[in-house]
N, C-alpha and C positions, 0 to 999 in steps of 0.2 A: 691336128693343127694345134695353134699357140692358144691360149687361153684370155689373152689381151683384149681381144675385139669383143666377147662373150662378157666381160667383166664391165667394159666402157658402156655396152649397149644396156646391160642390165642398168646399173648406175644411172643411164638417162631415162630410162622408163621409169625406176623408182622415181627419179626426181620430177617427172611429167604426172604421175601418178599424186604424188605429195601436193604439187601446185594446184592440179585440178581439185582435189579436196579441198584447199584452202579458199580457193576462187567461189565454193559453194557458200562460204560464210557469209552472210547478210549483214550489212551497217545496220545497228541498231537504229530504229525511228523514235529519236528524244535524245535528250541530254542528262537525264539522270540514270539511277541506277535501276530503276525499274524499267525502261527501255532495255536492259540487258535478257530481263526474264524470258521475255520468250524464245530468245534464242539460246537459251539456254541448253535445251535438249539438242540441237544442232551441233553447239560447241562441245558438249560433253562425247557425242558420237564421232564426231573429227577428233578429239585427242585419242579417244580407242584405236581408231583406225591408225592415227599418225604412228601410235607404239606401235599396232601389229605390221603395218608396211615396214617400220624401221626396225623391227623385230626381224623378219623376213630378210633385208639389206644387210644385216648385220650377218646373218648366219650364212647367206651367200658369199659375203665377203670372206670368211672364215673358211668355209668350204673351198670356195675357188684360189685361197692362198694356200691350202694343200695340196693341190693339184697340179701336175705339169702340162696338161693338155686336155683337150675334148675332141669331141668326135660328134659327128651329124646327130646319133642319139642323144648325147648330152645337149646338143644346141635345141634340139627339139622340146624335151624335155624342162629346160629353162625356158624356152617360150611358153609352154604349155603353163607353168607357174606363174609367169608374167600375165597371161590371160586372165588368168582367174584373179591376180593382184589388181588388174587394171578395171576390172569390175567393183573394188572397194570403194571409190568415188561414189558410184550410183547406189550400192547397198548402204553406205554411210550415209547419204541423203534420204534415201529412202526410210530408213529407220529413224533419222533426226527430225525429219519434217514430218513424221507421223508420229513425234512424241513416244517413242518407245512401243508402240503398237505391236500385238502378238504377231501377226503376220511379216512385217517388215524386220520385227527381232528374229524370226525362223529365216527369213532370207538370207539376214546376213551372217549368221550361223551357217547357213549352207555353203556361203563363199568361203568362209574360213575353213571348213569342211573341204572345198576345192581345193582351197590354197595348200592346205596339211597335206592332202592326198599327191597333189602335184609337187612338192618339196620331197615327199618321198620315192617319189617316181625320180626326181633329179638326182637324190642321194643315190639311189639303186644304179643309175646310168654310170653315175662317176665311180660308185664300187666297182661295177663291171668292167669297165674302162681301165681302172689303177691297178686293181686285184688287192688281194687279201692282206699282203704284208707291205702295205703302204703307210704312209702317216695319214690320209685322209681315213683309210679304213680303221686305222687305230683310234684315231679323235673320233669319228660317228658312231666307231662301236655299233650296240644294238639298237641304240637311239631310243631307247626309254621313254625318253622326256617328248621326243615328238610323238611315238605312237600312243601315249598317255593323252596329249593335248588333242589328238584326234578324236580319239574314244570320249573325251570331255566335252568337246564339240556335236559331236553326234547326241550324247544325252542330253545336253543343252538345248536342243532345238527340240527333242521331245519333250523334254520338261516345260519348256516356254509356252506349250500350249495348255499346260496346267496353270502357269504363273509366268508371265513375260518376266518379271524382273529374276526368278531364277535362271533363265536363258543369259540374262545381261550380266549379271553375278559370275556365270561361269565364265563366261567370254574375259570378264575382267579378271578373273582368278588366274585363267591362262597366260594372259598377258604378263601379269605380275611375276608367275612363275619363270617365263623367259625373261625379264627385265633383269633379273640377277645374271649378271655375266657368266656365260657359259664359257668354262674353262678347257673343256675336252680340248678344245683346237690349240689353243696356248701351249698347254702341258707337252703335246706331242711335238708342236714345233721347236720347246725350247730343248729337247732331247737332242 
């Protein structure tokens, strides 16, 4: 089947996820800069989650741009990823409203791990459907960046229990690595 509907559905779900996250931001009580201080942890968590959701949206766009069709396995794999992404507003609020406490930081990381696993499953489903000698397979390659990100998330969760800021720092580091534009897909499409 064609890929248009899955792309449109994914775009809609991602838009809703971001909307829910921004609606969790509360208007500060007061009219000076000191009124912003209590909201800072929630806002910083929102920024991190917005970037993470945006990274997944961008990667999904690139992935679906290089494939010709989808099947039931791809649809379910995409829904699996969207499920874990849809929990991002909850884990974001949990971490922000609890001012980066240890357990909420670990729970946030657990959601990131499950998103990364689901992304890997989706990539494998697309690879299985389209084969080895396709633009998608050439672009995704061995996906070292994806596998390394998953490993860093797992390590970050463990280190969070030693120091929560290590976990937060590693989550930010992974996001920064992915903010660098991924040229794998554009290089393949230009050929």
